[in-house]
C-alpha positions as CSV (number, residue, x, y, z in Angstrom):
1,M,10.8,27.6,-29.8
2,A,9.5,24.5,-28.1
3,V,7.2,24.3,-25.1
4,R,8.4,21.6,-22.7
5,R,5.6,21.7,-20.2
6,V,2.8,23.8,-18.8
7,V,2.1,23.8,-15.0
8,P,-0.8,25.4,-13.2
9,N,0.3,27.2,-10.1
10,V,-2.2,27.1,-7.2
11,R,-1.9,29.7,-4.5
12,S,-2.3,27.7,-1.3
13,E,-1.6,27.9,2.4
14,A,-2.6,24.2,2.6
15,V,0.5,22.6,1.0
16,R,0.6,19.5,3.1
17,E,-3.1,18.9,2.7
18,S,-2.8,19.4,-1.1
19,R,0.0,16.9,-1.3
20,E,-2.2,14.3,0.5
21,F,-5.3,15.1,-1.6
22,Y,-3.5,15.0,-5.0
23,G,-1.6,11.9,-3.8
24,L,-5.0,10.2,-3.8
25,L,-5.2,11.1,-7.5
26,G,-1.8,9.6,-8.2
27,F,0.5,12.6,-8.0
28,E,3.8,12.4,-6.1
29,E,6.1,15.2,-4.8
30,V,8.9,16.0,-7.2
31,M,10.1,19.3,-5.9
32,N,9.7,21.2,-2.6
33,H,11.6,24.4,-1.9
34,G,9.5,25.3,1.1
35,W,7.8,28.2,-0.7
36,I,6.8,26.1,-3.8
37,M,6.0,22.4,-4.0
38,T,5.4,20.6,-7.3
39,L,3.6,17.3,-7.7
40,A,3.8,15.1,-10.9
41,S,2.3,12.0,-12.3
42,P,4.8,9.1,-12.2
43,S,3.3,7.7,-15.4
44,A,3.4,11.1,-17.2
45,P,6.1,13.2,-15.5
46,T,5.2,16.4,-17.4
47,A,1.6,16.3,-15.9
48,Q,2.3,18.6,-13.0
49,V,0.7,21.0,-10.6
50,S,2.5,23.4,-8.2
51,F,1.4,24.9,-4.9
52,M,2.8,28.1,-3.4
53,A,1.8,30.7,-0.8
54,D,4.2,33.3,-2.2
55,D,6.9,33.5,-4.8
56,K,10.3,33.8,-3.3
57,T,11.7,36.5,-5.5
58,A,8.7,37.9,-7.5
59,P,6.0,40.4,-6.5
60,V,3.1,38.0,-7.3
61,V,2.3,34.3,-7.5
62,P,2.0,33.4,-11.2
63,D,-1.2,31.6,-12.4
64,M,0.7,29.3,-14.7
65,S,4.3,28.3,-15.5
66,I,5.4,27.5,-19.1
67,E,8.8,25.9,-19.5
68,V,10.3,26.7,-22.9
69,D,13.6,25.7,-24.6
70,D,14.7,29.4,-25.2
71,V,13.4,31.8,-22.5
72,D,15.4,34.7,-23.9
73,A,13.8,34.4,-27.3
74,V,10.3,34.2,-25.8
75,H,11.1,37.3,-23.7
76,A,12.2,39.2,-26.7
77,L,9.0,38.2,-28.6
78,V,6.5,39.2,-25.9
79,R,8.4,42.4,-25.0
80,D,8.5,43.4,-28.7
81,G,4.8,42.5,-29.0
82,G,4.0,45.0,-26.3
83,A,3.0,42.6,-23.5
84,E,3.3,43.7,-19.9
85,I,6.4,42.2,-18.2
86,V,5.4,41.8,-14.6
87,H,8.7,40.4,-13.3
88,P,12.0,41.0,-15.2
89,L,14.1,38.3,-17.0
90,R,16.6,37.0,-14.5
91,D,18.5,33.9,-13.4
92,E,17.2,32.5,-10.1
93,E,19.4,30.7,-7.5
94,W,17.4,27.4,-7.9
95,G,18.5,26.9,-11.5
96,V,16.0,28.6,-13.7
97,R,16.0,31.7,-15.9
98,R,12.6,33.3,-16.0
99,F,10.3,36.3,-16.3
100,F,6.6,36.9,-15.7
101,V,4.3,38.3,-18.4
102,R,0.6,39.2,-18.2
103,D,-1.7,37.5,-20.8
104,P,-4.7,39.3,-22.4
105,N,-7.0,37.8,-19.7
106,G,-4.9,39.3,-16.9
107,L,-3.3,36.0,-15.9
108,V,0.4,36.2,-14.8
109,I,2.5,33.6,-16.7
110,N,5.9,32.5,-15.4
111,V,8.0,31.7,-18.5
112,L,11.1,29.7,-17.6
113,G,13.9,27.6,-18.8
114,H,16.2,25.4,-16.8
115,R,19.9,26.4,-16.9
């Protein structure tokens, strides 16, 4: 299994203001679905941060997203390891397959792969 990127997810009601502020730090908007916006560094595109008020199809806003090359394999590993699955493995309409798992610190991790 390979990790492709790790993205912090910031719960925010100030998306426009966040875009402006992080723009001062060199980030540019690369995705905006209305409920989630992701900014990335043009010089290092995997350096990203996402902002969301709520998750469109999940019960909680995840603290972090980790994109992997085989989300099904990771799901099987964490499930078999006894980790708490917070949101079931599923295909989302915006082109990702994902699930949420709680880490030992109580953080909710969105594990995803693009389809």
